[in-house]
C-alpha positions as CSV (number, residue, x, y, z in Angstrom):
1,X,79.3,-63.3,7.8
2,X,78.0,-61.1,10.6
3,X,76.8,-57.6,11.5
4,X,77.8,-55.0,14.1
5,X,75.4,-52.8,16.0
6,X,75.9,-49.3,14.5
7,X,73.3,-47.4,16.5
8,X,71.1,-48.0,19.4
9,X,68.1,-45.9,18.3
10,X,65.8,-44.2,20.8
11,X,62.5,-42.6,19.6
12,X,61.4,-39.4,21.3
13,X,58.6,-36.9,20.8
14,X,60.5,-34.0,22.4
15,X,63.8,-32.5,21.2
16,X,66.3,-35.3,20.4
17,X,69.1,-32.9,21.4
18,X,67.7,-32.6,24.9
19,X,67.4,-36.3,25.4
20,X,70.8,-36.9,23.9
21,X,72.2,-34.3,26.5
22,X,70.6,-36.4,29.3
23,X,72.3,-39.6,28.0
24,X,75.5,-37.8,27.4
25,X,75.6,-36.8,31.1
26,X,74.6,-40.4,32.1
27,X,77.4,-42.0,30.0
28,X,80.0,-39.3,30.1
29,X,80.2,-39.5,26.3
30,X,79.9,-36.4,24.0
31,X,77.3,-35.5,21.5
32,X,78.2,-35.4,17.8
33,X,79.8,-32.2,16.8
34,X,77.0,-31.5,14.3
35,X,74.1,-31.9,16.7
36,X,72.1,-28.8,17.8
37,X,68.8,-28.0,19.6
38,X,65.9,-28.5,17.3
39,X,67.6,-31.0,15.0
40,X,65.4,-34.1,14.1
41,X,68.1,-36.4,15.5
42,X,71.1,-36.3,17.8
43,X,73.9,-38.8,18.7
44,X,75.9,-39.7,21.7
45,X,79.3,-40.9,20.6
46,X,81.1,-43.5,22.8
47,X,84.9,-44.1,22.5
48,X,84.0,-47.5,20.9
49,X,80.9,-49.5,20.1
50,X,77.5,-48.4,19.0
51,X,76.3,-44.7,19.0
52,X,73.1,-43.8,20.8
53,X,70.9,-42.2,18.2
54,X,67.9,-40.1,19.3
55,X,65.2,-39.6,16.6
56,X,62.1,-37.4,16.8
57,X,58.9,-39.4,16.1
58,X,55.3,-38.2,16.1
59,X,53.9,-40.9,18.5
60,X,54.2,-41.1,22.3
61,X,55.5,-44.1,24.1
62,X,52.5,-46.2,25.2
63,X,54.0,-49.4,26.8
64,X,57.0,-50.9,28.4
65,X,60.2,-51.0,26.3
66,X,60.9,-54.3,24.6
67,X,64.7,-53.5,24.7
68,X,66.4,-51.5,27.4
69,X,69.9,-50.6,28.6
70,X,71.4,-52.1,31.8
71,X,73.9,-49.7,33.3
72,X,76.8,-50.7,35.5
73,X,78.6,-47.8,37.4
74,X,82.3,-47.7,36.9
75,X,83.4,-45.3,39.7
76,X,80.6,-45.3,42.3
77,X,78.1,-47.7,43.8
78,X,74.8,-48.6,42.3
79,X,72.9,-46.5,44.9
80,X,75.2,-43.5,44.3
81,X,74.6,-43.8,40.6
82,X,70.8,-44.0,41.1
83,X,70.9,-40.8,43.2
84,X,73.0,-39.1,40.5
85,X,70.7,-40.2,37.7
86,X,67.6,-39.0,39.6
87,X,69.3,-35.6,40.0
88,X,69.8,-35.5,36.2
89,X,66.1,-36.0,35.6
90,X,65.5,-39.7,35.6
91,X,62.5,-41.1,37.5
92,X,62.4,-44.3,39.6
93,X,60.1,-46.9,38.0
94,X,60.7,-49.9,40.2
95,X,63.1,-50.7,43.0
96,X,64.4,-54.3,42.9
97,X,67.3,-53.6,45.3
98,X,67.4,-56.2,48.1
99,X,68.6,-55.8,51.7
100,X,71.6,-58.1,51.0
101,X,72.9,-55.6,48.4
102,X,71.9,-57.5,45.3
103,X,69.3,-56.4,42.8
104,X,68.8,-53.4,40.6
105,X,66.8,-50.3,40.1
106,X,64.6,-49.6,37.1
107,X,64.6,-45.9,36.1
108,X,63.1,-44.0,33.2
109,X,64.8,-41.2,31.2
110,X,62.9,-37.9,30.7
111,X,61.0,-39.4,27.7
112,X,59.9,-42.4,29.8
113,X,62.3,-45.0,28.3
114,X,63.2,-47.6,31.0
115,X,66.7,-48.6,31.9
116,X,68.2,-50.5,34.8
117,X,71.1,-49.7,37.1
118,X,73.0,-52.7,38.4
119,X,75.7,-53.1,41.0
120,X,79.3,-52.0,40.1
121,X,82.1,-54.5,39.8
122,X,83.4,-53.5,43.2
123,X,80.0,-54.4,44.7
124,X,80.0,-57.8,43.0
125,X,83.5,-58.7,44.3
126,X,83.3,-60.6,47.7
127,X,85.0,-58.8,50.5
128,X,88.3,-60.5,51.7
């Protein structure tokens, strides 16, 4: 017997719809059809796998996330993706990118939830 991950739930003190819109832009996946501003929860629906569920909570985030997402760009470089996400409203928390092109960047979404941006597959493949 086993289980599947149904939702990845993210607590937020602001409007869950607003945070879901940020993550919808990050992932390119739509919000659920029944989500609206002011709702107590909102979901980002991927083509397969677990939904990202954003739920309003009364308490503010006070420490580092114990679980976070690691993003891998599919159609751009890591650095281009970091630039795109910063323009969407993310903030740079820590820069672990190295001069040789390895490493990652740690960002935070508008609610302060940390996530990392890794290199794309193309950046991991050795040049011929």
